[in-house]
Jmol script that loads the backbone (N, CA, C; Angstrom):
load data "model"
ATOM      1  N   MET A   1     -50.102 -43.672 -73.711  1.00  0.00           N
ATOM      2  CA  MET A   1     -48.979 -43.185 -73.627  1.00  0.00           C
ATOM      3  C   MET A   1     -48.941 -42.587 -72.022  1.00  0.00           C
ATOM      4  N   ALA A   2     -47.979 -42.627 -71.081  1.00  0.00           N
ATOM      5  CA  ALA A   2     -48.074 -42.215 -69.594  1.00  0.00           C
ATOM      6  C   ALA A   2     -47.063 -40.799 -69.655  1.00  0.00           C
ATOM      7  N   ASP A   3     -47.819 -40.135 -69.068  1.00  0.00           N
ATOM      8  CA  ASP A   3     -47.100 -38.471 -68.841  1.00  0.00           C
ATOM      9  C   ASP A   3     -45.908 -38.725 -68.124  1.00  0.00           C
ATOM     10  N   ALA A   4     -45.111 -37.840 -68.490  1.00  0.00           N
ATOM     11  CA  ALA A   4     -43.547 -38.008 -67.700  1.00  0.00           C
ATOM     12  C   ALA A   4     -44.035 -37.187 -66.460  1.00  0.00           C
ATOM     13  N   PRO A   5     -43.231 -37.840 -65.465  1.00  0.00           N
ATOM     14  CA  PRO A   5     -43.587 -37.635 -63.992  1.00  0.00           C
ATOM     15  C   PRO A   5     -42.980 -35.954 -63.876  1.00  0.00           C
ATOM     16  N   THR A   6     -43.878 -35.189 -63.060  1.00  0.00           N
ATOM     17  CA  THR A   6     -43.691 -33.818 -62.662  1.00  0.00           C
ATOM     18  C   THR A   6     -42.410 -33.808 -61.867  1.00  0.00           C
ATOM     19  N   PRO A   7     -41.420 -33.112 -62.190  1.00  0.00           N
ATOM     20  CA  PRO A   7     -40.230 -32.990 -61.552  1.00  0.00           C
ATOM     21  C   PRO A   7     -40.751 -32.237 -60.178  1.00  0.00           C
ATOM     22  N   PRO A   8     -39.792 -32.557 -58.946  1.00  0.00           N
ATOM     23  CA  PRO A   8     -40.238 -31.967 -57.696  1.00  0.00           C
ATOM     24  C   PRO A   8     -39.828 -30.401 -57.831  1.00  0.00           C
ATOM     25  N   PRO A   9     -40.512 -29.586 -57.190  1.00  0.00           N
ATOM     26  CA  PRO A   9     -40.197 -28.190 -57.016  1.00  0.00           C
ATOM     27  C   PRO A   9     -38.667 -28.013 -56.738  1.00  0.00           C
ATOM     28  N   ALA A  10     -38.180 -26.788 -57.295  1.00  0.00           N
ATOM     29  CA  ALA A  10     -36.859 -26.589 -56.794  1.00  0.00           C
ATOM     30  C   ALA A  10     -37.003 -26.009 -55.423  1.00  0.00           C
ATOM     31  N   SER A  11     -36.084 -26.562 -54.527  1.00  0.00           N
ATOM     32  CA  SER A  11     -35.868 -26.428 -53.175  1.00  0.00           C
ATOM     33  C   SER A  11     -35.495 -24.773 -53.181  1.00  0.00           C
ATOM     34  N   PRO A  12     -35.954 -24.113 -51.866  1.00  0.00           N
ATOM     35  CA  PRO A  12     -35.523 -22.756 -51.761  1.00  0.00           C
ATOM     36  C   PRO A  12     -34.259 -22.823 -51.360  1.00  0.00           C
ATOM     37  N   PRO A  13     -33.515 -21.738 -51.362  1.00  0.00           N
ATOM     38  CA  PRO A  13     -32.129 -21.703 -51.040  1.00  0.00           C
ATOM     39  C   PRO A  13     -31.966 -21.755 -49.760  1.00  0.00           C
ATOM     40  N   PRO A  14     -30.919 -22.513 -48.927  1.00  0.00           N
ATOM     41  CA  PRO A  14     -30.908 -22.620 -47.587  1.00  0.00           C
ATOM     42  C   PRO A  14     -30.916 -21.242 -46.797  1.00  0.00           C
ATOM     43  N   HIS A  15     -31.685 -21.320 -45.897  1.00  0.00           N
ATOM     44  CA  HIS A  15     -31.779 -20.063 -44.988  1.00  0.00           C
ATOM     45  C   HIS A  15     -30.580 -19.969 -44.013  1.00  0.00           C
ATOM     46  N   ARG A  16     -30.062 -18.972 -44.064  1.00  0.00           N
ATOM     47  CA  ARG A  16     -28.822 -18.730 -43.140  1.00  0.00           C
ATOM     48  C   ARG A  16     -29.308 -17.937 -41.831  1.00  0.00           C
ATOM     49  N   GLU A  17     -29.069 -18.777 -40.841  1.00  0.00           N
ATOM     50  CA  GLU A  17     -29.455 -18.285 -39.353  1.00  0.00           C
ATOM     51  C   GLU A  17     -28.314 -17.096 -38.980  1.00  0.00           C
ATOM     52  N   PRO A  18     -28.976 -16.020 -38.585  1.00  0.00           N
ATOM     53  CA  PRO A  18     -27.956 -15.041 -38.058  1.00  0.00           C
ATOM     54  C   PRO A  18     -27.191 -15.626 -36.857  1.00  0.00           C
ATOM     55  N   GLU A  19     -25.955 -15.024 -36.791  1.00  0.00           N
ATOM     56  CA  GLU A  19     -25.280 -15.349 -35.683  1.00  0.00           C
ATOM     57  C   GLU A  19     -25.460 -14.639 -34.499  1.00  0.00           C
ATOM     58  N   TRP A  20     -26.217 -15.183 -33.568  1.00  0.00           N
ATOM     59  CA  TRP A  20     -26.677 -14.428 -32.324  1.00  0.00           C
ATOM     60  C   TRP A  20     -25.435 -13.720 -31.503  1.00  0.00           C
ATOM     61  N   THR A  21     -24.689 -14.562 -31.299  1.00  0.00           N
ATOM     62  CA  THR A  21     -23.476 -13.951 -30.505  1.00  0.00           C
ATOM     63  C   THR A  21     -22.836 -12.863 -31.273  1.00  0.00           C
ATOM     64  N   ARG A  22     -22.708 -12.823 -32.619  1.00  0.00           N
ATOM     65  CA  ARG A  22     -22.133 -11.620 -33.096  1.00  0.00           C
ATOM     66  C   ARG A  22     -23.114 -10.497 -33.110  1.00  0.00           C
ATOM     67  N   ILE A  23     -24.374 -10.714 -33.226  1.00  0.00           N
ATOM     68  CA  ILE A  23     -25.382  -9.576 -33.404  1.00  0.00           C
ATOM     69  C   ILE A  23     -25.269  -9.074 -31.832  1.00  0.00           C
ATOM     70  N   GLU A  24     -25.398  -9.690 -30.711  1.00  0.00           N
ATOM     71  CA  GLU A  24     -25.288  -9.370 -29.488  1.00  0.00           C
ATOM     72  C   GLU A  24     -24.067  -8.710 -29.420  1.00  0.00           C
ATOM     73  N   ALA A  25     -22.973  -8.983 -29.771  1.00  0.00           N
ATOM     74  CA  ALA A  25     -21.788  -8.370 -29.577  1.00  0.00           C
ATOM     75  C   ALA A  25     -21.591  -7.029 -30.263  1.00  0.00           C
ATOM     76  N   ASP A  26     -22.626  -6.871 -31.296  1.00  0.00           N
ATOM     77  CA  ASP A  26     -22.324  -5.537 -32.022  1.00  0.00           C
ATOM     78  C   ASP A  26     -22.587  -4.253 -31.291  1.00  0.00           C
ATOM     79  N   PRO A  27     -21.832  -3.498 -31.500  1.00  0.00           N
ATOM     80  CA  PRO A  27     -21.736  -1.875 -30.699  1.00  0.00           C
ATOM     81  C   PRO A  27     -23.117  -1.363 -30.934  1.00  0.00           C
ATOM     82  N   ASP A  28     -23.590  -1.351 -32.093  1.00  0.00           N
ATOM     83  CA  ASP A  28     -24.718  -0.712 -32.395  1.00  0.00           C
ATOM     84  C   ASP A  28     -26.123  -1.420 -31.797  1.00  0.00           C
ATOM     85  N   PHE A  29     -26.113  -2.871 -31.742  1.00  0.00           N
ATOM     86  CA  PHE A  29     -27.162  -3.595 -31.076  1.00  0.00           C
ATOM     87  C   PHE A  29     -27.028  -3.265 -29.676  1.00  0.00           C
ATOM     88  N   ARG A  30     -25.997  -3.096 -29.017  1.00  0.00           N
ATOM     89  CA  ARG A  30     -25.919  -2.755 -27.430  1.00  0.00           C
ATOM     90  C   ARG A  30     -26.073  -1.429 -27.272  1.00  0.00           C
ATOM     91  N   GLU A  31     -26.068  -0.586 -27.936  1.00  0.00           N
ATOM     92  CA  GLU A  31     -26.359   0.945 -27.872  1.00  0.00           C
ATOM     93  C   GLU A  31     -27.762   0.817 -28.237  1.00  0.00           C
ATOM     94  N   LEU A  32     -28.380   0.172 -28.997  1.00  0.00           N
ATOM     95  CA  LEU A  32     -29.816   0.214 -29.001  1.00  0.00           C
ATOM     96  C   LEU A  32     -30.369  -0.344 -27.648  1.00  0.00           C
ATOM     97  N   LEU A  33     -29.947  -1.308 -27.159  1.00  0.00           N
ATOM     98  CA  LEU A  33     -30.500  -1.916 -25.947  1.00  0.00           C
ATOM     99  C   LEU A  33     -30.304  -0.807 -24.886  1.00  0.00           C
ATOM    100  N   ALA A  34     -29.193  -0.160 -24.852  1.00  0.00           N
ATOM    101  CA  ALA A  34     -28.832   0.951 -23.698  1.00  0.00           C
ATOM    102  C   ALA A  34     -29.666   2.016 -23.696  1.00  0.00           C
ATOM    103  N   VAL A  35     -30.020   2.505 -24.771  1.00  0.00           N
ATOM    104  CA  VAL A  35     -30.944   3.524 -25.144  1.00  0.00           C
ATOM    105  C   VAL A  35     -32.248   3.279 -24.982  1.00  0.00           C
ATOM    106  N   LYS A  36     -32.784   1.894 -25.093  1.00  0.00           N
ATOM    107  CA  LYS A  36     -34.048   1.557 -24.868  1.00  0.00           C
ATOM    108  C   LYS A  36     -34.245   1.571 -23.319  1.00  0.00           C
ATOM    109  N   ARG A  37     -33.320   0.599 -22.574  1.00  0.00           N
ATOM    110  CA  ARG A  37     -33.316   0.689 -21.160  1.00  0.00           C
ATOM    111  C   ARG A  37     -33.350   2.382 -20.547  1.00  0.00           C
ATOM    112  N   ARG A  38     -32.550   3.110 -21.000  1.00  0.00           N
ATOM    113  CA  ARG A  38     -32.494   4.266 -20.170  1.00  0.00           C
ATOM    114  C   ARG A  38     -33.676   5.270 -20.481  1.00  0.00           C
ATOM    115  N   PHE A  39     -34.682   4.749 -21.435  1.00  0.00           N
ATOM    116  CA  PHE A  39     -36.138   5.411 -21.382  1.00  0.00           C
ATOM    117  C   PHE A  39     -37.104   4.434 -20.740  1.00  0.00           C
ATOM    118  N   ILE A  40     -37.020   3.192 -20.909  1.00  0.00           N
ATOM    119  CA  ILE A  40     -38.185   2.214 -20.284  1.00  0.00           C
ATOM    120  C   ILE A  40     -38.102   1.992 -19.022  1.00  0.00           C
ATOM    121  N   VAL A  41     -36.817   1.942 -18.353  1.00  0.00           N
ATOM    122  CA  VAL A  41     -36.696   1.733 -16.718  1.00  0.00           C
ATOM    123  C   VAL A  41     -37.284   3.172 -16.075  1.00  0.00           C
ATOM    124  N   PRO A  42     -36.903   4.241 -16.182  1.00  0.00           N
ATOM    125  CA  PRO A  42     -37.312   5.108 -15.623  1.00  0.00           C
ATOM    126  C   PRO A  42     -38.853   5.749 -15.606  1.00  0.00           C
ATOM    127  N   ALA A  43     -39.291   5.308 -17.053  1.00  0.00           N
ATOM    128  CA  ALA A  43     -40.797   5.719 -17.241  1.00  0.00           C
ATOM    129  C   ALA A  43     -41.333   4.770 -16.483  1.00  0.00           C
ATOM    130  N   THR A  44     -41.091   3.363 -16.495  1.00  0.00           N
ATOM    131  CA  THR A  44     -41.763   2.287 -15.592  1.00  0.00           C
ATOM    132  C   THR A  44     -41.703   2.752 -14.227  1.00  0.00           C
ATOM    133  N   VAL A  45     -40.879   3.063 -13.767  1.00  0.00           N
ATOM    134  CA  VAL A  45     -40.646   3.592 -12.079  1.00  0.00           C
ATOM    135  C   VAL A  45     -41.502   4.543 -11.977  1.00  0.00           C
ATOM    136  N   PHE A  46     -41.205   5.570 -12.751  1.00  0.00           N
ATOM    137  CA  PHE A  46     -42.369   6.862 -12.496  1.00  0.00           C
ATOM    138  C   PHE A  46     -43.859   6.482 -12.619  1.00  0.00           C
ATOM    139  N   PHE A  47     -44.072   5.575 -13.703  1.00  0.00           N
ATOM    140  CA  PHE A  47     -45.522   5.273 -13.818  1.00  0.00           C
ATOM    141  C   PHE A  47     -45.839   4.331 -12.480  1.00  0.00           C
ATOM    142  N   ILE A  48     -45.128   3.410 -11.979  1.00  0.00           N
ATOM    143  CA  ILE A  48     -45.373   2.658 -10.922  1.00  0.00           C
ATOM    144  C   ILE A  48     -45.736   3.512  -9.492  1.00  0.00           C
ATOM    145  N   VAL A  49     -44.481   4.454  -9.360  1.00  0.00           N
ATOM    146  CA  VAL A  49     -44.897   5.412  -8.220  1.00  0.00           C
ATOM    147  C   VAL A  49     -45.973   6.345  -8.254  1.00  0.00           C
ATOM    148  N   TYR A  50     -46.327   6.714  -9.424  1.00  0.00           N
ATOM    149  CA  TYR A  50     -47.392   7.502  -9.799  1.00  0.00           C
ATOM    150  C   TYR A  50     -48.652   7.007  -9.368  1.00  0.00           C
ATOM    151  N   TYR A  51     -48.827   5.674 -10.117  1.00  0.00           N
ATOM    152  CA  TYR A  51     -49.986   4.867 -10.059  1.00  0.00           C
ATOM    153  C   TYR A  51     -50.153   4.464  -8.362  1.00  0.00           C
ATOM    154  N   PHE A  52     -49.267   4.037  -7.651  1.00  0.00           N
ATOM    155  CA  PHE A  52     -49.534   3.702  -6.481  1.00  0.00           C
ATOM    156  C   PHE A  52     -49.518   4.893  -5.359  1.00  0.00           C
ATOM    157  N   SER A  53     -49.299   5.983  -5.719  1.00  0.00           N
ATOM    158  CA  SER A  53     -49.301   7.101  -4.735  1.00  0.00           C
ATOM    159  C   SER A  53     -50.711   7.268  -4.494  1.00  0.00           C
ATOM    160  N   LEU A  54     -51.533   7.323  -5.418  1.00  0.00           N
ATOM    161  CA  LEU A  54     -53.039   7.573  -5.184  1.00  0.00           C
ATOM    162  C   LEU A  54     -53.644   6.740  -3.848  1.00  0.00           C
ATOM    163  N   PRO A  55     -53.640   5.207  -3.703  1.00  0.00           N
ATOM    164  CA  PRO A  55     -54.119   4.729  -2.659  1.00  0.00           C
ATOM    165  C   PRO A  55     -53.215   5.003  -1.307  1.00  0.00           C
ATOM    166  N   ILE A  56     -52.248   5.332  -1.588  1.00  0.00           N
ATOM    167  CA  ILE A  56     -51.190   5.389  -0.356  1.00  0.00           C
ATOM    168  C   ILE A  56     -51.542   6.833   0.289  1.00  0.00           C
ATOM    169  N   LEU A  57     -51.636   7.922  -0.677  1.00  0.00           N
ATOM    170  CA  LEU A  57     -51.994   9.142  -0.157  1.00  0.00           C
ATOM    171  C   LEU A  57     -53.307   9.103   0.499  1.00  0.00           C
ATOM    172  N   VAL A  58     -54.349   8.306  -0.152  1.00  0.00           N
ATOM    173  CA  VAL A  58     -55.808   8.263   0.487  1.00  0.00           C
ATOM    174  C   VAL A  58     -55.763   7.653   1.776  1.00  0.00           C
ATOM    175  N   GLY A  59     -54.924   6.463   1.851  1.00  0.00           N
ATOM    176  CA  GLY A  59     -54.863   5.883   3.012  1.00  0.00           C
ATOM    177  C   GLY A  59     -54.045   6.608   4.072  1.00  0.00           C
ATOM    178  N   TYR A  60     -53.070   7.279   3.899  1.00  0.00           N
ATOM    179  CA  TYR A  60     -52.232   7.821   4.970  1.00  0.00           C
ATOM    180  C   TYR A  60     -52.646   9.269   5.153  1.00  0.00           C
ATOM    181  N   PHE A  61     -53.180   9.879   4.236  1.00  0.00           N
ATOM    182  CA  PHE A  61     -53.453  11.499   4.330  1.00  0.00           C
ATOM    183  C   PHE A  61     -54.876  11.859   3.811  1.00  0.00           C
ATOM    184  N   PRO A  62     -55.979  11.078   4.298  1.00  0.00           N
ATOM    185  CA  PRO A  62     -57.285  11.120   4.041  1.00  0.00           C
ATOM    186  C   PRO A  62     -57.878  12.662   3.902  1.00  0.00           C
ATOM    187  N   ALA A  63     -57.236  13.439   5.058  1.00  0.00           N
ATOM    188  CA  ALA A  63     -57.776  14.745   5.106  1.00  0.00           C
ATOM    189  C   ALA A  63     -57.430  15.771   3.991  1.00  0.00           C
ATOM    190  N   LEU A  64     -55.911  15.405   3.602  1.00  0.00           N
ATOM    191  CA  LEU A  64     -55.673  16.141   2.278  1.00  0.00           C
ATOM    192  C   LEU A  64     -56.242  15.932   1.193  1.00  0.00           C
ATOM    193  N   MET A  65     -56.379  14.667   0.954  1.00  0.00           N
ATOM    194  CA  MET A  65     -56.930  13.915  -0.239  1.00  0.00           C
ATOM    195  C   MET A  65     -58.727  14.329  -0.599  1.00  0.00           C
ATOM    196  N   SER A  66     -59.165  14.547   0.724  1.00  0.00           N
ATOM    197  CA  SER A  66     -60.479  14.666   0.607  1.00  0.00           C
ATOM    198  C   SER A  66     -61.045  16.409   0.647  1.00  0.00           C
ATOM    199  N   ARG A  67     -59.922  16.852   0.439  1.00  0.00           N
ATOM    200  CA  ARG A  67     -60.096  18.539   0.401  1.00  0.00           C
ATOM    201  C   ARG A  67     -60.844  18.847  -0.931  1.00  0.00           C
ATOM    202  N   LYS A  68     -62.080  19.763  -0.913  1.00  0.00           N
ATOM    203  CA  LYS A  68     -62.738  19.899  -1.854  1.00  0.00           C
ATOM    204  C   LYS A  68     -61.967  20.983  -2.807  1.00  0.00           C
ATOM    205  N   VAL A  69     -62.038  20.542  -4.092  1.00  0.00           N
ATOM    206  CA  VAL A  69     -61.175  21.565  -5.335  1.00  0.00           C
ATOM    207  C   VAL A  69     -62.280  22.475  -5.969  1.00  0.00           C
ATOM    208  N   TRP A  70     -63.447  21.634  -6.364  1.00  0.00           N
ATOM    209  CA  TRP A  70     -64.360  22.498  -7.069  1.00  0.00           C
ATOM    210  C   TRP A  70     -65.661  21.811  -6.856  1.00  0.00           C
ATOM    211  N   GLY A  71     -66.595  22.159  -6.184  1.00  0.00           N
ATOM    212  CA  GLY A  71     -67.926  21.593  -5.781  1.00  0.00           C
ATOM    213  C   GLY A  71     -67.769  20.487  -5.097  1.00  0.00           C
ATOM    214  N   ASP A  72     -68.110  19.389  -5.491  1.00  0.00           N
ATOM    215  CA  ASP A  72     -68.113  18.081  -4.872  1.00  0.00           C
ATOM    216  C   ASP A  72     -66.514  17.286  -5.350  1.00  0.00           C
ATOM    217  N   VAL A  73     -66.131  17.860  -6.065  1.00  0.00           N
ATOM    218  CA  VAL A  73     -64.639  17.289  -6.718  1.00  0.00           C
ATOM    219  C   VAL A  73     -63.437  17.428  -5.759  1.00  0.00           C
ATOM    220  N   ASN A  74     -62.957  16.435  -5.339  1.00  0.00           N
ATOM    221  CA  ASN A  74     -61.817  16.433  -4.153  1.00  0.00           C
ATOM    222  C   ASN A  74     -60.808  16.246  -4.818  1.00  0.00           C
ATOM    223  N   LEU A  75     -59.543  16.305  -4.104  1.00  0.00           N
ATOM    224  CA  LEU A  75     -58.060  16.203  -4.582  1.00  0.00           C
ATOM    225  C   LEU A  75     -57.984  14.676  -4.831  1.00  0.00           C
ATOM    226  N   ALA A  76     -58.342  13.910  -4.291  1.00  0.00           N
ATOM    227  CA  ALA A  76     -58.386  12.481  -4.695  1.00  0.00           C
ATOM    228  C   ALA A  76     -58.871  12.165  -6.300  1.00  0.00           C
ATOM    229  N   TYR A  77     -60.117  12.794  -6.410  1.00  0.00           N
ATOM    230  CA  TYR A  77     -60.781  12.616  -7.678  1.00  0.00           C
ATOM    231  C   TYR A  77     -59.791  13.104  -9.048  1.00  0.00           C
ATOM    232  N   LEU A  78     -59.303  14.487  -8.678  1.00  0.00           N
ATOM    233  CA  LEU A  78     -58.377  15.065  -9.555  1.00  0.00           C
ATOM    234  C   LEU A  78     -57.140  14.059  -9.673  1.00  0.00           C
ATOM    235  N   PHE A  79     -56.464  13.406  -8.677  1.00  0.00           N
ATOM    236  CA  PHE A  79     -55.331  12.923  -8.780  1.00  0.00           C
ATOM    237  C   PHE A  79     -55.817  11.624  -9.636  1.00  0.00           C
ATOM    238  N   ALA A  80     -56.856  10.872  -9.421  1.00  0.00           N
ATOM    239  CA  ALA A  80     -57.268   9.784 -10.101  1.00  0.00           C
ATOM    240  C   ALA A  80     -57.433  10.014 -11.698  1.00  0.00           C
ATOM    241  N   LEU A  81     -58.014  11.086 -11.753  1.00  0.00           N
ATOM    242  CA  LEU A  81     -58.176  11.476 -13.295  1.00  0.00           C
ATOM    243  C   LEU A  81     -57.062  11.870 -13.987  1.00  0.00           C
ATOM    244  N   SER A  82     -56.100  12.616 -13.298  1.00  0.00           N
ATOM    245  CA  SER A  82     -54.618  12.669 -13.805  1.00  0.00           C
ATOM    246  C   SER A  82     -53.861  11.535 -14.123  1.00  0.00           C
ATOM    247  N   GLN A  83     -54.271  10.520 -13.870  1.00  0.00           N
ATOM    248  CA  GLN A  83     -53.343   9.244 -13.999  1.00  0.00           C
ATOM    249  C   GLN A  83     -53.690   8.721 -15.351  1.00  0.00           C
ATOM    250  N   PHE A  84     -55.077   9.256 -15.868  1.00  0.00           N
ATOM    251  CA  PHE A  84     -55.363   8.967 -17.288  1.00  0.00           C
ATOM    252  C   PHE A  84     -54.312   9.718 -18.204  1.00  0.00           C
ATOM    253  N   PHE A  85     -54.325  10.882 -18.000  1.00  0.00           N
ATOM    254  CA  PHE A  85     -53.223  11.961 -18.573  1.00  0.00           C
ATOM    255  C   PHE A  85     -52.151  11.473 -18.440  1.00  0.00           C
ATOM    256  N   MET A  86     -51.599  11.304 -17.364  1.00  0.00           N
ATOM    257  CA  MET A  86     -50.247  10.707 -17.437  1.00  0.00           C
ATOM    258  C   MET A  86     -49.842   9.488 -18.063  1.00  0.00           C
ATOM    259  N   ALA A  87     -50.685   8.521 -18.031  1.00  0.00           N
ATOM    260  CA  ALA A  87     -50.584   7.346 -18.870  1.00  0.00           C
ATOM    261  C   ALA A  87     -50.430   7.679 -20.406  1.00  0.00           C
ATOM    262  N   TRP A  88     -51.300   8.531 -21.188  1.00  0.00           N
ATOM    263  CA  TRP A  88     -51.423   8.839 -22.301  1.00  0.00           C
ATOM    264  C   TRP A  88     -50.088   9.723 -22.632  1.00  0.00           C
ATOM    265  N   ILE A  89     -49.737  10.669 -21.765  1.00  0.00           N
ATOM    266  CA  ILE A  89     -48.396  11.390 -22.181  1.00  0.00           C
ATOM    267  C   ILE A  89     -47.228  10.350 -22.013  1.00  0.00           C
ATOM    268  N   LEU A  90     -47.262   9.504 -21.251  1.00  0.00           N
ATOM    269  CA  LEU A  90     -46.150   8.443 -21.265  1.00  0.00           C
ATOM    270  C   LEU A  90     -46.256   7.651 -22.597  1.00  0.00           C
ATOM    271  N   MET A  91     -47.413   7.212 -22.976  1.00  0.00           N
ATOM    272  CA  MET A  91     -47.366   6.501 -24.318  1.00  0.00           C
ATOM    273  C   MET A  91     -47.234   7.305 -25.450  1.00  0.00           C
ATOM    274  N   ALA A  92     -47.279   8.710 -25.331  1.00  0.00           N
ATOM    275  CA  ALA A  92     -47.175   9.412 -26.562  1.00  0.00           C
ATOM    276  C   ALA A  92     -45.494   9.765 -26.535  1.00  0.00           C
ATOM    277  N   MET A  93     -44.980   9.705 -25.305  1.00  0.00           N
ATOM    278  CA  MET A  93     -43.542   9.836 -25.289  1.00  0.00           C
ATOM    279  C   MET A  93     -42.801   8.628 -25.816  1.00  0.00           C
ATOM    280  N   TYR A  94     -43.212   7.440 -25.365  1.00  0.00           N
ATOM    281  CA  TYR A  94     -42.832   6.157 -25.933  1.00  0.00           C
ATOM    282  C   TYR A  94     -42.914   6.094 -27.443  1.00  0.00           C
ATOM    283  N   VAL A  95     -44.106   6.435 -27.978  1.00  0.00           N
ATOM    284  CA  VAL A  95     -44.318   6.211 -29.313  1.00  0.00           C
ATOM    285  C   VAL A  95     -43.270   7.177 -30.009  1.00  0.00           C
ATOM    286  N   ARG A  96     -43.037   8.385 -29.618  1.00  0.00           N
ATOM    287  CA  ARG A  96     -42.011   9.068 -30.258  1.00  0.00           C
ATOM    288  C   ARG A  96     -40.638   8.645 -30.255  1.00  0.00           C
ATOM    289  N   ARG A  97     -40.216   8.318 -29.030  1.00  0.00           N
ATOM    290  CA  ARG A  97     -38.996   7.554 -28.848  1.00  0.00           C
ATOM    291  C   ARG A  97     -38.834   6.092 -29.688  1.00  0.00           C
ATOM    292  N   ALA A  98     -39.917   5.455 -29.758  1.00  0.00           N
ATOM    293  CA  ALA A  98     -39.879   4.150 -30.458  1.00  0.00           C
ATOM    294  C   ALA A  98     -39.611   4.222 -31.946  1.00  0.00           C
ATOM    295  N   ARG A  99     -39.894   5.423 -32.464  1.00  0.00           N
ATOM    296  CA  ARG A  99     -39.738   5.559 -33.937  1.00  0.00           C
ATOM    297  C   ARG A  99     -37.981   5.641 -34.092  1.00  0.00           C
ATOM    298  N   THR A 100     -37.113   6.309 -33.263  1.00  0.00           N
ATOM    299  CA  THR A 100     -35.810   6.077 -33.047  1.00  0.00           C
ATOM    300  C   THR A 100     -35.323   4.724 -32.796  1.00  0.00           C
ATOM    301  N   PHE A 101     -35.851   4.261 -31.982  1.00  0.00           N
ATOM    302  CA  PHE A 101     -35.556   2.474 -31.732  1.00  0.00           C
ATOM    303  C   PHE A 101     -35.943   1.819 -33.100  1.00  0.00           C
ATOM    304  N   ASP A 102     -36.915   2.112 -33.516  1.00  0.00           N
ATOM    305  CA  ASP A 102     -37.138   1.303 -34.823  1.00  0.00           C
ATOM    306  C   ASP A 102     -36.413   1.482 -36.067  1.00  0.00           C
ATOM    307  N   ALA A 103     -35.879   2.717 -36.103  1.00  0.00           N
ATOM    308  CA  ALA A 103     -34.772   2.895 -36.830  1.00  0.00           C
ATOM    309  C   ALA A 103     -33.340   2.303 -36.765  1.00  0.00           C
ATOM    310  N   GLN A 104     -32.942   2.406 -35.546  1.00  0.00           N
ATOM    311  CA  GLN A 104     -31.730   1.837 -35.043  1.00  0.00           C
ATOM    312  C   GLN A 104     -31.946   0.368 -35.364  1.00  0.00           C
ATOM    313  N   ALA A 105     -33.018  -0.306 -35.076  1.00  0.00           N
ATOM    314  CA  ALA A 105     -33.311  -1.759 -35.339  1.00  0.00           C
ATOM    315  C   ALA A 105     -33.303  -2.116 -36.764  1.00  0.00           C
ATOM    316  N   ALA A 106     -33.859  -1.196 -37.558  1.00  0.00           N
ATOM    317  CA  ALA A 106     -34.031  -1.527 -38.899  1.00  0.00           C
ATOM    318  C   ALA A 106     -32.442  -1.570 -39.513  1.00  0.00           C
ATOM    319  N   ARG A 107     -31.707  -0.535 -38.941  1.00  0.00           N
ATOM    320  CA  ARG A 107     -30.189  -0.380 -39.715  1.00  0.00           C
ATOM    321  C   ARG A 107     -29.510  -1.896 -39.221  1.00  0.00           C
ATOM    322  N   ILE A 108     -29.854  -2.264 -37.974  1.00  0.00           N
ATOM    323  CA  ILE A 108     -29.116  -3.580 -37.695  1.00  0.00           C
ATOM    324  C   ILE A 108     -29.693  -4.691 -38.349  1.00  0.00           C
ATOM    325  N   VAL A 109     -30.966  -4.970 -38.668  1.00  0.00           N
ATOM    326  CA  VAL A 109     -31.588  -5.853 -39.373  1.00  0.00           C
ATOM    327  C   VAL A 109     -31.075  -5.843 -40.802  1.00  0.00           C
ATOM    328  N   GLY A 110     -30.709  -4.727 -41.401  1.00  0.00           N
ATOM    329  CA  GLY A 110     -30.360  -4.510 -42.704  1.00  0.00           C
ATOM    330  C   GLY A 110     -28.921  -5.097 -42.910  1.00  0.00           C
ATOM    331  N   ARG A 111     -28.159  -4.722 -42.017  1.00  0.00           N
ATOM    332  CA  ARG A 111     -26.757  -5.185 -41.839  1.00  0.00           C
ATOM    333  C   ARG A 111     -26.751  -6.699 -41.779  1.00  0.00           C
ATOM    334  N   VAL A 112     -27.522  -7.329 -40.902  1.00  0.00           N
ATOM    335  CA  VAL A 112     -27.675  -8.830 -40.696  1.00  0.00           C
ATOM    336  C   VAL A 112     -28.065  -9.343 -41.774  1.00  0.00           C
ATOM    337  N   ALA A 113     -29.062  -8.978 -42.688  1.00  0.00           N
ATOM    338  CA  ALA A 113     -29.576  -9.264 -43.887  1.00  0.00           C
ATOM    339  C   ALA A 113     -28.584  -9.403 -44.956  1.00  0.00           C
ATOM    340  N   GLY A 114     -27.807  -8.344 -45.142  1.00  0.00           N
ATOM    341  CA  GLY A 114     -26.825  -8.132 -45.979  1.00  0.00           C
ATOM    342  C   GLY A 114     -25.624  -8.854 -45.876  1.00  0.00           C
ATOM    343  N   GLY A 115     -25.525  -9.482 -44.517  1.00  0.00           N
ATOM    344  CA  GLY A 115     -24.186 -10.470 -44.127  1.00  0.00           C
ATOM    345  C   GLY A 115     -23.203  -9.552 -43.709  1.00  0.00           C
ATOM    346  N   GLU A 116     -23.410  -8.311 -43.145  1.00  0.00           N
ATOM    347  CA  GLU A 116     -22.112  -7.436 -42.951  1.00  0.00           C
ATOM    348  C   GLU A 116     -21.951  -8.169 -41.476  1.00  0.00           C
ATOM    349  N   LEU A 117     -22.996  -8.513 -40.679  1.00  0.00           N
ATOM    350  CA  LEU A 117     -22.744  -8.777 -39.350  1.00  0.00           C
ATOM    351  C   LEU A 117     -22.319 -10.436 -39.347  1.00  0.00           C
TER     352      LEU A 117
END
end "model"
wireframe off; spacefill off
backbone 0.3
color backbone group
């Protein structure tokens, strides 16, 4: 006697794609983008200016940057070392702000998943 054929597995419910134009028009989504932009753009500009100021200062003001501060350590060395600290501080500031960005994004995703948008 032949075994009965196994029925095909039940198909998953159809996946509903979010309507991106409605999400993009949502005031909360626009606010999230604006808040992120208000932090990221100035932080990036500051980082670039600070980073490139060392070679510019060394190139145009070598006497100032070669001024000894402590033993053989000059101002250029201190400025170069400060770039590490500046990068870490910017990173910590971003991580702190990213918590609020993530919370806002989670609320938007929850509304989209719940069908509110």
